[in-house]
Each structure stands twice: as C-alpha cells, then as structure tokens.
N, C-alpha and C positions, 0 to 999 in steps of 0.2 A: 742458343740458352746461355750453353754455355761459350762460349764466343763471349758474347751480351756481360758474363760474374764475371769475368774473368780480363776480359780488357784483349785477349790478345786472337788470331785466329787459331780457331780447334778444328781440327778437320776426323769426320768418321771416317772408317777401314774396316771395311767388312770382310772380315775373313773366313773361307771356307771352314768347315767343322776341324777338318784332316793340318790345317795351318796355326787355326787357334789354339789345337789340342796342342802341338808341335810348342806351340810359340810360352803355351803355361807350363808344359813342361819343364822347362828351362830354368823353371822358378825351385826347384829341389818340391816339385809336392806330389805326393802320394797319387799313384797310378788310379785309382779312386776317384780322389779329386778329380784329375783331369779327367777323366771318363764324363763324370757328373758335368759339370762347368762347363767341357764342351755339349755338350745333349742338353744345355737349361740355353746355352747360347742358339744353339740349331732353333729351341722350341721360338724362343724371344723373336732370332731372323723370320720364323711362319709366322707372325704374328700374332702366336698365343698366351703371353700377356695381356694384348689388348681385350678379350673376348668377356666381357662382362663375369661367367658365365668360369670364369676360371678363382675368380675370386672371392674369399670366405669370407665371415664376419669373426672370426677366430682372432684379428690385432688387436682389435676392442673389447669382444672375451676377455681377452689377456693381461691385456692393457689396459683398459679403458680411454685407452685412445684413439680418433682418428686415424689411417695414416698418414706420412705426411706427404705432398708432392715432392715433384724433383730440388721446383726452383726453391720451397722451403727444405728440404736435406741441402740446397749449395748456400744458402741463407741461414746454416746452423755454422758455423765460424766451428766450435768443437768435435762436431761429428765421426768417430773413429779414429780421433787423435787425441785420448784423453791431457788436458794439456798441453794442448801447440793448438793453434790454429792454422788456417787457410788463407791464403796471400787474400 
C-alpha cells in the first residue's frame, strides 16, 4: 500500500522486541515510552490488533466519527503535520 501511494518501493523490516527498543531508545524517548512502544509493537507482531475483540466503540463515542482506514490516513495529506503536507 505504501509503495502504491508513494510510487517508490517501500519494504517492511520486522525487528525483534529488543532491536526495536534499542532503535527507538536512540531517539531520546523516556524509558517508559521505549518499553511501552516496544510492547505495543510486540502485540501487533502477534496479531493482537487484528482481533475484533481488541476494538471498542470508544473512538466513535468520543469523536462521533468512525475510525479511518490506513489508506484513508495516507490520503489525509495534513495528518500529524499541521500546516505541512506529505508528498
């Protein structure tokens, strides 16, 4: 999907828990955030985020909007960079 959107080959490289934690620690994140981010990635690697039971209706209750798809997220050129646009 990313390759299609950006028109250049993009490859996913799966890192183990410790390699991922080491990589994000270099960014200067606090220890708790490194641990929690690495734990979340481990859960995703085991497919936890693909189970319907992992989701709630809380986002809709709070925002009144359905969650967007990953493709929709990529189409949103201003996401996470207010005032700037992705290529």
